A tleap script that builds the chain and sets N, CA, C and O, in Angstrom:
source leaprc.protein.ff14SB
mol = sequence {
  NMET ILE ALA LEU LEU ALA LEU LYS LEU MET
  GLU ALA GLY VAL GLY ALA LYS ALA ALA ARG
  PRO ILE ALA TRP ALA ILE VAL ILE ALA LEU
  ALA ALA ALA LEU LEU ALA VAL GLY LYS CYS
  THR TYR ASP ALA ASN VAL ILE GLU ASN HIE
  GLU ALA LYS THR SER ALA LYS LEU GLU ARG
  THR GLY ARG GLN ALA ASP ALA SER ALA ALA
  GLN ARG ALA GLU ALA ARG ARG ARG ALA GLU
  ALA THR ALA ARG LYS GLU PHE ASP ASN ALA
  THR ALA GLY ILE PRO ASP GLN GLY LEU SER
  ASP ARG GLN ARG ILE ASP LEU CYS ASN GLU
  LEU ARG ASP GLY GLY VAL ALA THR ALA LEU
  ILE PRO GLU CYS ARG ASP VAL ARG THR GLY
  ALA GLN ALA ALA CPRO
}
set mol.1.N position { 51.783 33.011 2.782 }
set mol.1.CA position { 50.356 33.332 3.342 }
set mol.1.C position { 50.472 33.682 4.768 }
set mol.1.O position { 50.018 34.748 5.183 }
set mol.2.N position { 51.079 32.806 5.560 }
set mol.2.CA position { 51.142 32.979 6.881 }
set mol.2.C position { 51.915 34.320 7.263 }
set mol.2.O position { 51.479 35.099 8.110 }
set mol.3.N position { 53.011 34.504 6.615 }
set mol.3.CA position { 53.898 35.663 6.798 }
set mol.3.C position { 53.111 36.879 6.436 }
set mol.3.O position { 53.206 37.817 7.228 }
set mol.4.N position { 52.329 37.043 5.356 }
set mol.4.CA position { 51.516 38.097 4.921 }
set mol.4.C position { 50.451 38.453 5.999 }
set mol.4.O position { 50.272 39.609 6.382 }
set mol.5.N position { 49.737 37.346 6.475 }
set mol.5.CA position { 48.657 37.604 7.467 }
set mol.5.C position { 49.364 38.051 8.706 }
set mol.5.O position { 48.789 38.937 9.338 }
set mol.6.N position { 50.524 37.601 9.186 }
set mol.6.CA position { 51.334 38.060 10.285 }
set mol.6.C position { 51.625 39.453 10.225 }
set mol.6.O position { 51.424 40.209 11.176 }
set mol.7.N position { 52.152 39.852 8.995 }
set mol.7.CA position { 52.374 41.264 8.772 }
set mol.7.C position { 51.115 42.128 8.959 }
set mol.7.O position { 51.186 43.186 9.584 }
set mol.8.N position { 50.164 41.763 8.517 }
set mol.8.CA position { 48.867 42.460 8.581 }
set mol.8.C position { 48.466 42.702 10.080 }
set mol.8.O position { 48.078 43.797 10.487 }
set mol.9.N position { 48.588 41.621 10.838 }
set mol.9.CA position { 48.285 41.560 12.188 }
set mol.9.C position { 49.296 42.649 12.863 }
set mol.9.O position { 48.873 43.504 13.642 }
set mol.10.N position { 50.483 42.556 12.546 }
set mol.10.CA position { 51.488 43.448 13.266 }
set mol.10.C position { 51.133 44.932 12.955 }
set mol.10.O position { 51.274 45.830 13.784 }
set mol.11.N position { 50.663 45.116 11.696 }
set mol.11.CA position { 50.282 46.487 11.420 }
set mol.11.C position { 49.067 46.939 12.236 }
set mol.11.O position { 48.919 48.115 12.569 }
set mol.12.N position { 48.231 45.993 12.537 }
set mol.12.CA position { 47.030 46.236 13.299 }
set mol.12.C position { 47.255 46.520 14.793 }
set mol.12.O position { 46.401 46.980 15.550 }
set mol.13.N position { 48.669 46.145 15.161 }
set mol.13.CA position { 48.968 46.404 16.630 }
set mol.13.C position { 49.201 45.185 17.423 }
set mol.13.O position { 49.350 45.314 18.638 }
set mol.14.N position { 49.254 43.926 16.844 }
set mol.14.CA position { 49.602 42.777 17.549 }
set mol.14.C position { 51.050 42.642 17.590 }
set mol.14.O position { 51.668 42.993 16.585 }
set mol.15.N position { 51.702 42.181 18.608 }
set mol.15.CA position { 53.081 41.994 18.762 }
set mol.15.C position { 53.611 41.040 17.819 }
set mol.15.O position { 52.865 40.193 17.327 }
set mol.16.N position { 54.894 41.108 17.511 }
set mol.16.CA position { 55.544 40.257 16.656 }
set mol.16.C position { 55.630 38.831 17.021 }
set mol.16.O position { 55.651 37.932 16.180 }
set mol.17.N position { 55.690 38.608 18.543 }
set mol.17.CA position { 55.844 37.182 18.973 }
set mol.17.C position { 54.467 36.536 18.778 }
set mol.17.O position { 54.395 35.331 18.539 }
set mol.18.N position { 53.304 37.352 18.879 }
set mol.18.CA position { 51.952 36.659 18.985 }
set mol.18.C position { 51.468 36.632 17.644 }
set mol.18.O position { 50.579 35.815 17.400 }
set mol.19.N position { 51.900 37.399 16.693 }
set mol.19.CA position { 51.329 37.486 15.384 }
set mol.19.C position { 51.332 36.242 14.552 }
set mol.19.O position { 50.397 35.952 13.806 }
set mol.20.N position { 52.456 35.485 14.706 }
set mol.20.CA position { 52.565 34.136 13.858 }
set mol.20.C position { 51.711 33.143 14.358 }
set mol.20.O position { 51.104 32.477 13.520 }
set mol.21.N position { 51.510 32.867 15.729 }
set mol.21.CA position { 50.411 31.908 16.167 }
set mol.21.C position { 49.161 32.312 15.923 }
set mol.21.O position { 48.334 31.428 15.698 }
set mol.22.N position { 48.788 33.526 15.910 }
set mol.22.CA position { 47.376 34.017 15.672 }
set mol.22.C position { 47.101 33.798 14.264 }
set mol.22.O position { 46.056 33.262 13.895 }
set mol.23.N position { 48.101 34.236 13.382 }
set mol.23.CA position { 47.919 33.832 11.947 }
set mol.23.C position { 47.658 32.440 11.652 }
set mol.23.O position { 46.836 32.104 10.801 }
set mol.24.N position { 48.357 31.603 12.353 }
set mol.24.CA position { 48.083 30.064 12.189 }
set mol.24.C position { 46.787 29.707 12.620 }
set mol.24.O position { 46.138 28.908 11.945 }
set mol.25.N position { 46.318 30.200 13.667 }
set mol.25.CA position { 45.008 29.989 14.237 }
set mol.25.C position { 43.983 30.479 13.238 }
set mol.25.O position { 42.987 29.785 13.032 }
set mol.26.N position { 44.156 31.627 12.601 }
set mol.26.CA position { 43.205 32.046 11.697 }
set mol.26.C position { 43.120 31.114 10.592 }
set mol.26.O position { 42.004 30.743 10.229 }
set mol.27.N position { 44.297 30.638 9.941 }
set mol.27.CA position { 44.363 29.767 8.829 }
set mol.27.C position { 43.695 28.428 9.231 }
set mol.27.O position { 42.932 27.862 8.447 }
set mol.28.N position { 43.941 27.998 10.277 }
set mol.28.CA position { 43.410 26.666 10.639 }
set mol.28.C position { 41.794 26.731 10.881 }
set mol.28.O position { 41.029 25.816 10.576 }
set mol.29.N position { 41.431 27.882 11.439 }
set mol.29.CA position { 39.886 28.187 11.560 }
set mol.29.C position { 39.279 28.221 10.233 }
set mol.29.O position { 38.265 27.553 10.029 }
set mol.30.N position { 39.800 28.936 9.307 }
set mol.30.CA position { 39.352 28.984 7.904 }
set mol.30.C position { 39.374 27.842 7.215 }
set mol.30.O position { 38.437 27.629 6.446 }
set mol.31.N position { 40.402 26.907 7.336 }
set mol.31.CA position { 40.376 25.526 6.854 }
set mol.31.C position { 39.198 24.783 7.470 }
set mol.31.O position { 38.356 24.188 6.797 }
set mol.32.N position { 39.198 24.856 8.740 }
set mol.32.CA position { 37.997 24.039 9.508 }
set mol.32.C position { 36.674 24.527 8.991 }
set mol.32.O position { 35.787 23.731 8.684 }
set mol.33.N position { 36.543 25.740 8.899 }
set mol.33.CA position { 35.115 26.279 8.360 }
set mol.33.C position { 34.954 25.904 6.951 }
set mol.33.O position { 33.794 25.736 6.573 }
set mol.34.N position { 35.926 25.737 6.083 }
set mol.34.CA position { 35.809 25.302 4.673 }
set mol.34.C position { 35.474 23.824 4.768 }
set mol.34.O position { 34.648 23.341 3.995 }
set mol.35.N position { 36.070 23.109 5.664 }
set mol.35.CA position { 35.890 21.646 5.562 }
set mol.35.C position { 34.357 21.397 6.124 }
set mol.35.O position { 33.639 20.565 5.569 }
set mol.36.N position { 33.907 22.147 7.232 }
set mol.36.CA position { 32.602 22.184 7.713 }
set mol.36.C position { 31.566 22.396 6.507 }
set mol.36.O position { 30.706 21.552 6.253 }
set mol.37.N position { 31.704 23.507 5.831 }
set mol.37.CA position { 30.894 23.865 4.787 }
set mol.37.C position { 30.773 22.712 3.638 }
set mol.37.O position { 29.698 22.325 3.179 }
set mol.38.N position { 31.848 22.311 3.314 }
set mol.38.CA position { 32.029 20.951 2.432 }
set mol.38.C position { 31.269 19.756 2.867 }
set mol.38.O position { 30.555 19.116 2.094 }
set mol.39.N position { 31.438 19.463 4.132 }
set mol.39.CA position { 30.897 18.224 4.556 }
set mol.39.C position { 29.380 18.473 4.694 }
set mol.39.O position { 28.604 17.574 4.367 }
set mol.40.N position { 28.940 19.605 5.143 }
set mol.40.CA position { 27.312 19.966 5.139 }
set mol.40.C position { 26.800 19.925 3.723 }
set mol.40.O position { 25.744 19.352 3.455 }
set mol.41.N position { 27.496 20.492 2.866 }
set mol.41.CA position { 26.981 20.311 1.511 }
set mol.41.C position { 26.956 18.776 0.920 }
set mol.41.O position { 26.016 18.369 0.238 }
set mol.42.N position { 27.851 18.146 1.188 }
set mol.42.CA position { 28.159 16.808 0.843 }
set mol.42.C position { 26.959 15.880 1.415 }
set mol.42.O position { 26.409 15.020 0.727 }
set mol.43.N position { 26.604 16.180 2.843 }
set mol.43.CA position { 25.723 15.546 3.519 }
set mol.43.C position { 24.351 15.794 2.934 }
set mol.43.O position { 23.528 14.883 2.838 }
set mol.44.N position { 24.111 17.037 2.542 }
set mol.44.CA position { 22.717 17.548 1.996 }
set mol.44.C position { 22.586 16.827 0.753 }
set mol.44.O position { 21.518 16.230 0.610 }
set mol.45.N position { 23.519 16.741 -0.271 }
set mol.45.CA position { 23.430 15.960 -1.392 }
set mol.45.C position { 23.135 14.451 -1.184 }
set mol.45.O position { 22.369 13.855 -1.942 }
set mol.46.N position { 23.682 13.917 -0.270 }
set mol.46.CA position { 23.504 12.492 0.161 }
set mol.46.C position { 22.032 12.220 0.493 }
set mol.46.O position { 21.384 11.284 0.027 }
set mol.47.N position { 21.558 13.182 1.388 }
set mol.47.CA position { 20.169 13.201 1.873 }
set mol.47.C position { 19.276 13.406 0.770 }
set mol.47.O position { 18.300 12.660 0.688 }
set mol.48.N position { 19.462 14.341 -0.130 }
set mol.48.CA position { 18.733 14.672 -1.244 }
set mol.48.C position { 18.492 13.412 -2.139 }
set mol.48.O position { 17.363 13.051 -2.471 }
set mol.49.N position { 19.589 12.803 -2.485 }
set mol.49.CA position { 19.584 11.545 -3.231 }
set mol.49.C position { 18.876 10.501 -2.733 }
set mol.49.O position { 18.172 9.846 -3.502 }
set mol.50.N position { 18.949 10.190 -1.402 }
set mol.50.CA position { 18.331 9.128 -0.599 }
set mol.50.C position { 16.716 9.448 -0.534 }
set mol.50.O position { 15.875 8.550 -0.566 }
set mol.51.N position { 16.428 10.709 -0.449 }
set mol.51.CA position { 15.061 10.989 -0.440 }
set mol.51.C position { 14.387 10.966 -1.812 }
set mol.51.O position { 13.171 10.835 -1.947 }
set mol.52.N position { 15.187 11.092 -2.744 }
set mol.52.CA position { 14.534 11.105 -4.152 }
set mol.52.C position { 14.446 9.572 -4.447 }
set mol.52.O position { 13.445 9.144 -5.023 }
set mol.53.N position { 15.388 8.783 -4.098 }
set mol.53.CA position { 15.295 7.307 -4.344 }
set mol.53.C position { 13.948 6.675 -3.525 }
set mol.53.O position { 13.155 5.877 -4.024 }
set mol.54.N position { 13.885 7.178 -2.266 }
set mol.54.CA position { 12.836 6.524 -1.384 }
set mol.54.C position { 11.394 7.123 -1.975 }
set mol.54.O position { 10.394 6.409 -2.049 }
set mol.55.N position { 11.408 8.301 -2.321 }
set mol.55.CA position { 9.992 8.815 -2.930 }
set mol.55.C position { 9.733 8.055 -4.266 }
set mol.55.O position { 8.599 7.639 -4.503 }
set mol.56.N position { 10.615 7.892 -5.021 }
set mol.56.CA position { 10.482 6.992 -6.306 }
set mol.56.C position { 9.992 5.721 -5.963 }
set mol.56.O position { 8.966 5.278 -6.479 }
set mol.57.N position { 10.759 4.998 -4.991 }
set mol.57.CA position { 10.304 3.623 -4.699 }
set mol.57.C position { 8.814 3.672 -3.878 }
set mol.57.O position { 8.075 2.693 -3.986 }
set mol.58.N position { 8.451 4.674 -3.169 }
set mol.58.CA position { 7.192 4.712 -2.567 }
set mol.58.C position { 6.149 4.988 -3.736 }
set mol.58.O position { 5.105 4.337 -3.762 }
set mol.59.N position { 6.406 5.894 -4.648 }
set mol.59.CA position { 5.575 6.136 -5.743 }
set mol.59.C position { 5.240 4.834 -6.652 }
set mol.59.O position { 4.113 4.458 -6.973 }
set mol.60.N position { 6.475 4.235 -6.992 }
set mol.60.CA position { 6.232 2.946 -7.638 }
set mol.60.C position { 5.337 1.829 -6.860 }
set mol.60.O position { 4.482 1.150 -7.428 }
set mol.61.N position { 5.627 1.749 -5.619 }
set mol.61.CA position { 4.846 0.913 -4.811 }
set mol.61.C position { 3.370 1.302 -4.693 }
set mol.61.O position { 2.466 0.468 -4.646 }
set mol.62.N position { 3.185 2.652 -4.646 }
set mol.62.CA position { 1.811 3.165 -4.523 }
set mol.62.C position { 1.014 2.887 -5.931 }
set mol.62.O position { -0.183 2.600 -5.931 }
set mol.63.N position { 1.723 2.989 -7.023 }
set mol.63.CA position { 1.144 2.654 -8.242 }
set mol.63.C position { 0.827 1.129 -8.340 }
set mol.63.O position { -0.204 0.757 -8.899 }
set mol.64.N position { 1.659 0.303 -7.829 }
set mol.64.CA position { 1.485 -0.943 -7.897 }
set mol.64.C position { 0.262 -1.486 -6.894 }
set mol.64.O position { -0.518 -2.402 -7.158 }
set mol.65.N position { 0.291 -0.808 -5.862 }
set mol.65.CA position { -0.957 -1.094 -4.934 }
set mol.65.C position { -2.254 -0.583 -5.574 }
set mol.65.O position { -3.268 -1.266 -5.431 }
set mol.66.N position { -2.302 0.514 -6.239 }
set mol.66.CA position { -3.478 1.041 -6.823 }
set mol.66.C position { -3.937 -0.021 -7.934 }
set mol.66.O position { -5.078 -0.478 -7.999 }
set mol.67.N position { -2.892 -0.345 -8.791 }
set mol.67.CA position { -3.325 -1.360 -9.795 }
set mol.67.C position { -3.809 -2.666 -9.359 }
set mol.67.O position { -4.661 -3.298 -9.985 }
set mol.68.N position { -3.204 -3.102 -8.174 }
set mol.68.CA position { -3.730 -4.397 -7.485 }
set mol.68.C position { -5.116 -4.152 -6.897 }
set mol.68.O position { -5.980 -5.018 -7.031 }
set mol.69.N position { -5.349 -3.101 -6.302 }
set mol.69.CA position { -6.644 -2.864 -5.851 }
set mol.69.C position { -7.713 -2.831 -6.872 }
set mol.69.O position { -8.812 -3.364 -6.719 }
set mol.70.N position { -7.301 -2.121 -8.014 }
set mol.70.CA position { -8.231 -2.017 -9.231 }
set mol.70.C position { -8.470 -3.380 -9.727 }
set mol.70.O position { -9.614 -3.713 -10.034 }
set mol.71.N position { -7.433 -4.235 -9.835 }
set mol.71.CA position { -7.812 -5.636 -10.446 }
set mol.71.C position { -8.579 -6.375 -9.382 }
set mol.71.O position { -9.423 -7.185 -9.762 }
set mol.72.N position { -8.380 -6.187 -8.062 }
set mol.72.CA position { -9.268 -6.988 -7.062 }
set mol.72.C position { -10.780 -6.509 -7.139 }
set mol.72.O position { -11.759 -7.246 -7.022 }
set mol.73.N position { -10.790 -5.001 -7.381 }
set mol.73.CA position { -12.231 -4.553 -7.432 }
set mol.73.C position { -12.851 -5.159 -8.692 }
set mol.73.O position { -13.982 -5.642 -8.647 }
set mol.74.N position { -12.095 -5.139 -9.862 }
set mol.74.CA position { -12.649 -5.522 -11.063 }
set mol.74.C position { -13.136 -7.053 -10.954 }
set mol.74.O position { -14.250 -7.427 -11.322 }
set mol.75.N position { -12.173 -7.866 -10.413 }
set mol.75.CA position { -12.514 -9.252 -10.075 }
set mol.75.C position { -13.729 -9.482 -9.209 }
set mol.75.O position { -14.545 -10.372 -9.450 }
set mol.76.N position { -13.808 -8.735 -8.301 }
set mol.76.CA position { -14.968 -8.703 -7.286 }
set mol.76.C position { -16.246 -8.461 -8.095 }
set mol.76.O position { -17.204 -9.229 -8.012 }
set mol.77.N position { -16.238 -7.307 -8.930 }
set mol.77.CA position { -17.371 -6.950 -9.627 }
set mol.77.C position { -17.815 -8.094 -10.668 }
set mol.77.O position { -18.998 -8.380 -10.847 }
set mol.78.N position { -16.796 -8.692 -11.306 }
set mol.78.CA position { -17.141 -9.821 -12.244 }
set mol.78.C position { -17.771 -10.894 -11.504 }
set mol.78.O position { -18.756 -11.467 -11.969 }
set mol.79.N position { -17.233 -11.230 -10.299 }
set mol.79.CA position { -17.730 -12.325 -9.388 }
set mol.79.C position { -19.114 -12.209 -9.083 }
set mol.79.O position { -19.946 -13.113 -9.152 }
set mol.80.N position { -19.330 -10.839 -8.686 }
set mol.80.CA position { -20.741 -10.440 -8.208 }
set mol.80.C position { -21.724 -10.504 -9.421 }
set mol.80.O position { -22.841 -11.000 -9.268 }
set mol.81.N position { -21.311 -9.998 -10.644 }
set mol.81.CA position { -22.079 -10.068 -11.761 }
set mol.81.C position { -22.495 -11.543 -12.246 }
set mol.81.O position { -23.570 -11.855 -12.759 }
set mol.82.N position { -21.393 -12.385 -11.964 }
set mol.82.CA position { -21.712 -13.788 -12.313 }
set mol.82.C position { -22.579 -14.498 -11.232 }
set mol.82.O position { -23.320 -15.432 -11.538 }
set mol.83.N position { -22.480 -14.083 -10.111 }
set mol.83.CA position { -23.261 -14.759 -9.116 }
set mol.83.C position { -24.755 -14.247 -9.240 }
set mol.83.O position { -25.685 -15.014 -8.991 }
set mol.84.N position { -24.969 -12.929 -9.632 }
set mol.84.CA position { -26.147 -12.427 -9.800 }
set mol.84.C position { -26.980 -13.030 -10.990 }
set mol.84.O position { -28.189 -13.259 -11.009 }
set mol.85.N position { -25.916 -13.261 -12.120 }
set mol.85.CA position { -26.561 -13.913 -13.367 }
set mol.85.C position { -26.983 -15.369 -12.962 }
set mol.85.O position { -28.050 -15.855 -13.338 }
set mol.86.N position { -26.105 -16.016 -12.194 }
set mol.86.CA position { -26.664 -17.563 -11.821 }
set mol.86.C position { -27.888 -17.385 -10.963 }
set mol.86.O position { -28.819 -18.184 -11.065 }
set mol.87.N position { -27.932 -16.316 -10.072 }
set mol.87.CA position { -29.256 -16.312 -9.203 }
set mol.87.C position { -30.346 -16.012 -10.164 }
set mol.87.O position { -31.391 -16.657 -10.074 }
set mol.88.N position { -30.209 -15.108 -11.066 }
set mol.88.CA position { -31.300 -14.842 -11.868 }
set mol.88.C position { -31.850 -15.946 -12.873 }
set mol.88.O position { -33.026 -16.147 -13.177 }
set mol.89.N position { -30.690 -16.626 -13.324 }
set mol.89.CA position { -31.128 -17.889 -14.171 }
set mol.89.C position { -31.779 -18.934 -13.313 }
set mol.89.O position { -32.697 -19.640 -13.729 }
set mol.90.N position { -31.272 -19.013 -12.089 }
set mol.90.CA position { -31.946 -20.161 -11.109 }
set mol.90.C position { -33.341 -19.756 -10.678 }
set mol.90.O position { -34.210 -20.616 -10.537 }
set mol.91.N position { -33.563 -18.566 -10.481 }
set mol.91.CA position { -34.907 -18.107 -10.082 }
set mol.91.C position { -35.812 -17.696 -11.193 }
set mol.91.O position { -36.948 -17.288 -10.951 }
set mol.92.N position { -35.339 -17.792 -12.412 }
set mol.92.CA position { -36.361 -17.403 -13.534 }
set mol.92.C position { -37.415 -18.367 -13.619 }
set mol.92.O position { -38.465 -17.931 -14.091 }
set mol.93.N position { -37.396 -19.498 -13.298 }
set mol.93.CA position { -38.484 -20.534 -13.619 }
set mol.93.C position { -39.378 -20.546 -12.475 }
set mol.93.O position { -40.364 -21.277 -12.577 }
set mol.94.N position { -39.220 -19.846 -11.351 }
set mol.94.CA position { -39.987 -19.974 -10.134 }
set mol.94.C position { -41.242 -18.963 -10.497 }
set mol.94.O position { -41.107 -17.822 -10.938 }
set mol.95.N position { -42.319 -19.536 -10.255 }
set mol.95.CA position { -43.564 -18.737 -10.473 }
set mol.95.C position { -43.679 -17.662 -9.164 }
set mol.95.O position { -43.293 -17.863 -8.012 }
set mol.96.N position { -44.301 -16.521 -9.692 }
set mol.96.CA position { -44.542 -15.437 -8.733 }
set mol.96.C position { -45.449 -15.856 -7.590 }
set mol.96.O position { -45.268 -15.397 -6.462 }
set mol.97.N position { -46.403 -16.700 -7.852 }
set mol.97.CA position { -47.438 -17.051 -6.871 }
set mol.97.C position { -47.056 -18.181 -5.866 }
set mol.97.O position { -47.829 -18.634 -5.022 }
set mol.98.N position { -45.709 -18.597 -6.071 }
set mol.98.CA position { -45.269 -19.609 -5.019 }
set mol.98.C position { -45.170 -20.990 -5.725 }
set mol.98.O position { -45.530 -21.167 -6.889 }
set mol.99.N position { -44.657 -21.940 -4.930 }
set mol.99.CA position { -44.437 -23.316 -5.461 }
set mol.99.C position { -45.611 -24.185 -5.264 }
set mol.99.O position { -46.286 -23.948 -4.263 }
set mol.100.N position { -45.983 -25.164 -6.048 }
set mol.100.CA position { -46.808 -26.198 -5.689 }
set mol.100.C position { -46.128 -27.117 -4.902 }
set mol.100.O position { -44.898 -27.142 -4.931 }
set mol.101.N position { -46.835 -27.958 -4.128 }
set mol.101.CA position { -46.228 -29.008 -3.415 }
set mol.101.C position { -45.240 -29.899 -4.091 }
set mol.101.O position { -44.186 -30.228 -3.548 }
set mol.102.N position { -45.610 -30.294 -5.322 }
set mol.102.CA position { -44.746 -31.021 -6.189 }
set mol.102.C position { -43.579 -30.367 -6.465 }
set mol.102.O position { -42.515 -30.979 -6.364 }
set mol.103.N position { -43.613 -29.048 -6.849 }
set mol.103.CA position { -42.557 -28.268 -7.158 }
set mol.103.C position { -41.499 -28.157 -5.847 }
set mol.103.O position { -40.276 -28.201 -5.980 }
set mol.104.N position { -42.108 -28.024 -4.718 }
set mol.104.CA position { -41.530 -27.627 -3.494 }
set mol.104.C position { -40.682 -29.053 -3.086 }
set mol.104.O position { -39.520 -28.994 -2.684 }
set mol.105.N position { -41.297 -30.131 -3.217 }
set mol.105.CA position { -40.663 -31.482 -2.986 }
set mol.105.C position { -39.554 -31.868 -3.948 }
set mol.105.O position { -38.521 -32.414 -3.557 }
set mol.106.N position { -39.804 -31.562 -5.246 }
set mol.106.CA position { -38.818 -31.779 -6.270 }
set mol.106.C position { -37.479 -30.858 -5.940 }
set mol.106.O position { -36.343 -31.331 -5.892 }
set mol.107.N position { -37.793 -29.503 -5.727 }
set mol.107.CA position { -36.771 -28.768 -5.280 }
set mol.107.C position { -35.947 -29.130 -4.067 }
set mol.107.O position { -34.718 -29.069 -4.091 }
set mol.108.N position { -36.597 -29.486 -3.064 }
set mol.108.CA position { -36.045 -29.930 -1.788 }
set mol.108.C position { -35.115 -31.212 -2.111 }
set mol.108.O position { -33.972 -31.258 -1.656 }
set mol.109.N position { -35.628 -32.227 -2.891 }
set mol.109.CA position { -34.902 -33.330 -3.142 }
set mol.109.C position { -33.726 -33.031 -4.052 }
set mol.109.O position { -32.688 -33.686 -3.955 }
set mol.110.N position { -33.863 -32.109 -4.883 }
set mol.110.CA position { -32.734 -31.670 -5.838 }
set mol.110.C position { -31.501 -30.957 -4.856 }
set mol.110.O position { -30.294 -31.146 -5.011 }
set mol.111.N position { -32.006 -30.270 -4.026 }
set mol.111.CA position { -30.964 -29.638 -3.093 }
set mol.111.C position { -30.400 -30.589 -2.173 }
set mol.111.O position { -29.202 -30.464 -1.921 }
set mol.112.N position { -31.055 -31.526 -1.623 }
set mol.112.CA position { -30.537 -32.638 -0.859 }
set mol.112.C position { -29.613 -33.494 -1.678 }
set mol.112.O position { -28.542 -33.892 -1.221 }
set mol.113.N position { -30.020 -33.768 -2.856 }
set mol.113.CA position { -29.148 -34.618 -3.724 }
set mol.113.C position { -27.786 -33.694 -4.092 }
set mol.113.O position { -26.725 -34.284 -4.296 }
set mol.114.N position { -27.844 -32.413 -4.161 }
set mol.114.CA position { -26.730 -31.673 -4.408 }
set mol.114.C position { -25.899 -31.475 -3.017 }
set mol.114.O position { -24.874 -30.795 -3.077 }
set mol.115.N position { -26.258 -31.987 -1.876 }
set mol.115.CA position { -25.384 -31.957 -0.807 }
set mol.115.C position { -25.750 -30.715 0.056 }
set mol.115.O position { -24.908 -30.227 0.809 }
set mol.116.N position { -27.006 -30.204 -0.054 }
set mol.116.CA position { -27.331 -29.115 0.724 }
set mol.116.C position { -28.170 -29.694 2.080 }
set mol.116.O position { -29.011 -30.583 1.947 }
set mol.117.N position { -27.899 -29.185 3.200 }
set mol.117.CA position { -28.603 -29.666 4.460 }
set mol.117.C position { -29.950 -29.130 4.343 }
set mol.117.O position { -30.165 -27.982 4.732 }
set mol.118.N position { -30.896 -29.857 3.838 }
set mol.118.CA position { -32.288 -29.387 3.723 }
set mol.118.C position { -32.967 -29.355 4.959 }
set mol.118.O position { -34.050 -28.770 4.988 }
set mol.119.N position { -32.491 -29.919 6.066 }
set mol.119.CA position { -33.272 -29.809 7.356 }
set mol.119.C position { -33.100 -28.407 7.978 }
set mol.119.O position { -33.790 -28.087 8.945 }
set mol.120.N position { -32.242 -27.612 7.471 }
set mol.120.CA position { -32.196 -26.328 7.954 }
set mol.120.C position { -33.078 -25.329 6.996 }
set mol.120.O position { -33.150 -24.127 7.250 }
set mol.121.N position { -33.669 -25.862 5.995 }
set mol.121.CA position { -34.630 -24.920 5.142 }
set mol.121.C position { -36.083 -25.260 5.695 }
set mol.121.O position { -36.527 -26.407 5.632 }
set mol.122.N position { -36.680 -24.374 6.152 }
set mol.122.CA position { -38.180 -24.661 6.825 }
set mol.122.C position { -39.054 -25.241 5.726 }
set mol.122.O position { -39.856 -26.089 6.117 }
set mol.123.N position { -39.060 -24.980 4.534 }
set mol.123.CA position { -40.044 -25.457 3.491 }
set mol.123.C position { -39.519 -26.921 3.339 }
set mol.123.O position { -40.402 -27.707 2.997 }
set mol.124.N position { -38.393 -27.412 3.500 }
set mol.124.CA position { -38.004 -28.829 3.349 }
set mol.124.C position { -38.029 -29.797 4.512 }
set mol.124.O position { -37.746 -30.989 4.388 }
set mol.125.N position { -38.394 -29.202 5.689 }
set mol.125.CA position { -38.344 -30.036 6.974 }
set mol.125.C position { -39.365 -31.162 6.760 }
set mol.125.O position { -39.087 -32.251 7.262 }
set mol.126.N position { -40.491 -31.035 6.089 }
set mol.126.CA position { -41.332 -32.077 6.260 }
set mol.126.C position { -41.174 -33.016 5.030 }
set mol.126.O position { -42.036 -33.861 4.787 }
set mol.127.N position { -40.155 -32.876 4.316 }
set mol.127.CA position { -39.834 -33.793 3.149 }
set mol.127.C position { -38.888 -34.932 3.711 }
set mol.127.O position { -37.868 -34.741 4.372 }
set mol.128.N position { -39.360 -36.023 3.366 }
set mol.128.CA position { -38.624 -37.259 3.924 }
set mol.128.C position { -37.653 -37.595 2.793 }
set mol.128.O position { -37.797 -37.171 1.646 }
set mol.129.N position { -36.553 -38.467 3.234 }
set mol.129.CA position { -35.656 -38.986 2.134 }
set mol.129.C position { -36.483 -39.714 1.206 }
set mol.129.O position { -37.414 -40.387 1.648 }
set mol.130.N position { -36.275 -39.662 0.105 }
set mol.130.CA position { -36.819 -40.539 -1.035 }
set mol.130.C position { -38.458 -40.220 -1.234 }
set mol.130.O position { -39.215 -40.993 -1.823 }
set mol.131.N position { -38.840 -39.034 -0.679 }
set mol.131.CA position { -40.190 -38.627 -0.950 }
set mol.131.C position { -40.481 -38.324 -2.377 }
set mol.131.O position { -39.532 -37.981 -3.082 }
set mol.132.N position { -41.608 -38.403 -2.864 }
set mol.132.CA position { -41.872 -38.040 -4.070 }
set mol.132.C position { -43.225 -37.464 -4.154 }
set mol.132.O position { -44.150 -37.910 -3.474 }
set mol.133.N position { -43.356 -36.502 -4.958 }
set mol.133.CA position { -44.812 -35.767 -5.086 }
set mol.133.C position { -45.572 -36.621 -5.963 }
set mol.133.O position { -45.046 -37.312 -6.836 }
set mol.134.N position { -46.956 -36.570 -5.705 }
set mol.134.CA position { -47.895 -37.176 -6.719 }
set mol.134.C position { -47.900 -36.608 -7.934 }
set mol.134.O position { -47.856 -35.382 -8.034 }
set mol.135.N position { -47.950 -37.365 -8.950 }
set mol.135.CA position { -47.840 -36.824 -10.267 }
set mol.135.C position { -49.082 -35.962 -10.685 }
set mol.135.O position { -49.121 -35.434 -11.797 }
savepdb mol mol.pdb
quit
């Protein structure tokens, strides 16, 4: 191959002494170019595989995060519904016109017995410990 290339160079007007080293330089340059193209192709494939794995992982993580957020939202909705139902049940017996003194004192005592600081509730400030409403 080198000899054939050297003959072509000599036919093109290159001297016999210079034709052989130039032929070697051309072969080495072609080999280097082929190696460079092969390396670039290999690198492109490695990068493509890495990006595919990364995007698959991000997709999986995103789906897990979406599922987790949906579960948290559903749990929050259930908790809010339960709290609303408890509030509605607790306030169902309260008359619309307000409480009588007896009802107010009984509720304040019940709250205090339940561990609520009734001193912070304006309606319960005047209720003493152990106070009972008249029957």
